[in-house]
N, C-alpha and C positions, 0 to 999 in steps of 0.2 A: 503494500498500500506509499511505506515511504516514497520508495519509487516512480511511482505512478504517479504521485506529485510533485516530489523533484520534473519529472521529467518535463508535467506542464507549467508546472513554474519558467522553467527554462523557454522552454515554446513559448513563456507571455514574454519572457524577458527578451528578446529575440524579436516579436514582432511587432514592440513598446519602443525599440532602442535599431530603427531599422535605418540598413546606411541602405536605401536606394529609394525613389521618387518617383508614384509616379501619378500623373497628373490627368484626369477623368475629365473633358469638353464633350459640352454639350452645344449646341448651335440647332436649330432650326432654318427650313427654308432652303435653305442651298441641296445643288447635286450631289450624288455621291463623286467622288477623286477630288470633289474641292480641297487644293492647298491650306495646308495652316503652319504658320512659321512657329519659332522656340524661337526668341531671338535676347538679345541679351546687347548693353550697352558697356560700349569700349571706350576709352575715354583715346585711343590714339587711332581707328577708324572710325568710330561713330557707331551706332547698330547695327548689326551682324546676324546673320542665323545659326544657329546652332544646328538646329535639329526640324524634320519635315513631318508632318504627319497629311493623312487624309481625311476629312469624313465619310466614314457609312452610315448610312440611315438615322443622322445628322450629331453623330459621337466621335470625338478622335481622341487619338490616345500619346501621352508621350509617357519615357519611362527613362530610367538613366541612376545615378550614381550626383548627388551630390553634397563636398565637401563644409557648404556653412553657405547659410544664407547669402538670397542674394535677390536682391528688383531680377525679374526677367520679364519679357514682352509677348504675347499672342496677335500673332498679324493675320487676320483670315483672305486668303486670297479675294479680293473685287469687292472686301467690303472696306470701307473708311474709318482708322484710326487702329486704335490700340490696347488690348489688354495689360493693365500693369499687375503685375502678381508674386506673389513671395515666389521661391521657387527651391522647398531645403527637402529634404524627403521624410518621406510619411506621403499620404494619398491624399492627392487633393483634387478639389473637383470646379470643375469653372462651366457653368451657363452663362454662355454666350446672347445678348436679342442680338441678332443683326441689323439691323435696324436704330442699334441703338447702343453705342457700345458701350458708350458713360455709365448705360444699367448690369453693365456686367456682374455679376456674383460669385467671390470666390467660399470657399470651406472646404472646414476639412482637418486646417491644420492650424495647433496653435499663431501664427504668424498672419497666416490668410484668412484666418476666419479674425485678430485682432485690425488687419489691411481691411475688412472687408464695411465693419462695423467707424469707425478712422472715419474711413472714405464717403459713407454715410453721411454722416453728422459733419462733416467738413463741406462736404456738398450741399449741405440745406444751407450749409450759412454763406454761402456764395452762389449758390441762384435770390436767397434775401439781401442780398448786397446786390445785384443786378435788375431787380427785381424796381431798389428804391431809387439804385441811380437812376435807371430810366422814366422813371416817376416823375421823376425831379431832374430829367430832359426835356420829357416832351409837357412838364409844369411852366420851363423858364423859356422853351424854344424863344418864341418869338418876343421877350426879351430880346433876348442872349443877338437875334439879330439886328433887335428895333435901335440896342445899344452900338451896333458894332456900326452897322445906317450913321448913326450921331452922333460914331466918334468919341460914344459917352461913357469914358475908360475907369471910369467907380463904378458906376455903373456893372465893368463888365467882370472888374479885378475881383467885384464884392463878388458878384455870382457864381468866379472860378475859385474862391475860398471857398465858399461852400462845397461845391461839389467837392474840394480837392478835403474838405469835412469830416465830409461822407467815408470819403475813400479812406482816412485816412484811422477813423471811427474803428468800422471794420479788418481795415491790416493790425489795427490793436486786439482786434476783436480775435481772430487769427491768431496774433500771437499769443494770448493767455487761455486761449484751449489747449498750443500747441504746449508748453510749460504746466501745463496740467493732464494730461498727458504722458507726458516725460516720465513727471512726478513720480502718479499712481501707474507707467507699465515699464518697473523695470527692467523684465524682462523682452520690451517686444523690439523686434529688430525694425518697429518702426520709433520706437522710441530712440534711438540708435543712427536711423538718419535723417531725424530733426535738430538734434546734435550737431551732427555732422554738419548739415545744414548750416546751423549760428556759425559754428566755425566760419563760415563766405562768405559772412554776409557784409558789408561793406565796411561796417561801423561794429566786430565780433564784440560783447559781453564776455571777455573772459573768466570772469570770477564767476558770471550762469553759469555758463560752457562749463567752468570744471565742475563745480559741483553738482551735476545732469551728470556728468562723466562719472563722478565716485560711487553714482550711488544706479548705475551700470551694476547689469550682472556681472559676475566675472563672463559665464562664453560670451554675451555679445563685445566687451573687452577686446577678445581674439580675432575677431573678425575683421574684414576688411576693413569699412566705416570705422567701426571702436580705433584699429593699429593706426590710422586716418587722424582721430582726431586725436591720437598720445601724441603723434608726432604734432602735432600744428599745436598743441600746449605747451611740450618739448623746447618749441621755438619759442616760442610765447615770452618762455621762464626766459627766454637767455636773453631776455631784448627786453628785461624788467628793468626799470630802475632802478641805479646805482650798480648792475653788470654789467659789465666790458664791452664797450662794441662792437662786432665782426667786424673787421679788419675785411678790405676791401680795393681790388685795381682794378679801373676803365680806363681809359684813350680820352683826352681831352681833346676840343675844335683841331686841335693841328697833330691829333694825334700819338700821342705820348701818353704815355699808361704813367698812371695818376696812383696811388694813393690816397688813403686817407691816414695810415699813424703817420704819412712824411705832413697831409695837412692836417696837424694838431693842432689847435691856436690854441693861446690860456682858457679861451672858452675854443666850441665850434659845433655852430650848424650844422644838419644835412640836412639839406633842401629835398623834399624830392618833388619834381615839377615838371615840364612839358612845356613845349608852343601850344602845344592842341587845348593846352586847360584854359578856357577862361578867370576860373577862379583862382589861379596860380597868378596868368598875370596880373592879372587885380593886383594882390596881394608883391608883387614885385617892387613896386614901388616905400614899399615897409619896408620891404630884408635894406632896399639898396640906405634909403635912410639911416638906417641898424648897425647897418657895413659903413657908414661915412661916419657915425661916428665913432664906437666904440671901433675896427681895425685897431686902429692906432695905439689901443690899450690891451689888445692882446687878445681881440675878434673877429676868427678868422670864420668862412662859413665855403660848408664845397657842395657844390649843385648834380643833383645824377634826376638826370635829363630823364620820361621817358618817352622820349620819341621813336617813330617805325623809320627800320629799316629802308632805307634813302629818301631819308627826308631829313637829314644831316644839315641841310641847307637853312631849312628853315629853323632849326636847332642852333642853329646858329645866325642863323637872320633876328631870331628875336632872346638871343645872350645884349645883341651888337645892338639893337632895337629902345629892348629894355634897360641899358646898361648896367650889366650887371660884372661889375672887377675883379669877382673873386674866382675862383676855381672849379670853372665844371670838369662834366664826364657823364655819358654816355655808350652805352652800349648798342642800343637804335634798334629794344626787340618788343619795345611799348611794354605790354607786361604782364610780356615773357622773363623780362629786363632780370639777369639771376642776384644785385643788388635787392630790387622789387622784394623777388622773391626773399631773398636771405634774409629781410628786417623786414618779411611779414606786412608788405606795404600792396592796401584791394584799392584804399582813393587819392585821389591826390589835392590840394598838395598836401604834405604830410612832413612834418619833422623832428629830427630827435635833436636834443640836449645835453653834449657833451667836455667834460667838465681835460683838466688841461692833462692828465691821465688815461683819457679815454673812454669815461666813465658814463651813461646814462642818466644823466641830472633829472630832465622833464621831454616833456612827448608832445609833437602837437602845440606848443603854442604859439596866439599869434598878437601881433598887438602890442596895447599895452602892458596888458600882460608878460612877454618875449620882453621887451624896453627893457620892462621891471626885474630880470629876473635875471637878463646878462647883467645891468648894471648890479647888481648883488656879488656876485658873483666876480666879476673885476674888479672890486673895490677892494675882495678881502686880499 
């Protein structure tokens, strides 16, 4: 009797910890033989097909093994849109409405059940947002047209502000819902994807990202997005106030290789900018005034331009036009600039303030605040 129970339990253990997946799909209204493609996102080449099946009596199947949970897509031949789901080991069911791909239903495994409920909730918020914005447009269309015709900029700007306020309200709601989901779902693959997305925002909230990451189940930290978050957080920690600024080298407008180390002054500003960046160009006069006032006392600036490949002339012309007398370097690689990546710069203008030893004192100070800090440091 004991042996029989042991065998039964062993079989149950194996079935619950399957090392393979089976995706059972249902879609009606398509002829037998219609192809269905299992796809995944590849950073280098875009979306690529990893498997193909054919519809038979409204059904199709994919089988295989998955090393870890990962977002995949189902593309049905001659049907617009793709169905995202989480490919993971276990039995996954996907029911597709060919006339409304967005209404596809995923179920069968923990992460796909979570994905489905999350998707339903967020879709409702999105639909509410779209309805409210459409209603505002309909109610104010005549007023906007009239204001434009009369060149009534006050009315036009007020209407635009009201419209933006509606958008901001729903953006805040999405953010609140995502934060709440992450906190209550530490084992969900959706959570690790949401945290990774936070890390890629233009102005990441690092403290919150770290808190959410620390709260994740250990298994999620070993996934690709989990490791990506860890790498990002480690890079950020290296750029914290008090840390040594990473050294770098790049060519100046004359083609000479210049390093941060050789450009340090008593106080140094690393200024990330570009000729195409309007806010950067608007800030340049302030930097020029600051440099003219404090350079003789020990202030140095090194500008790192994120100009594009083939646009060196625009970079050099901007330097001349804005009268930037300090050291300038660029790899002319736009957002793929290795220095920008090294410093985790995702928006410009961006600035790092360093002391004489190359330690980071502050980040992204501007105007009067920057001037006060520079004056304080140079007075020591």
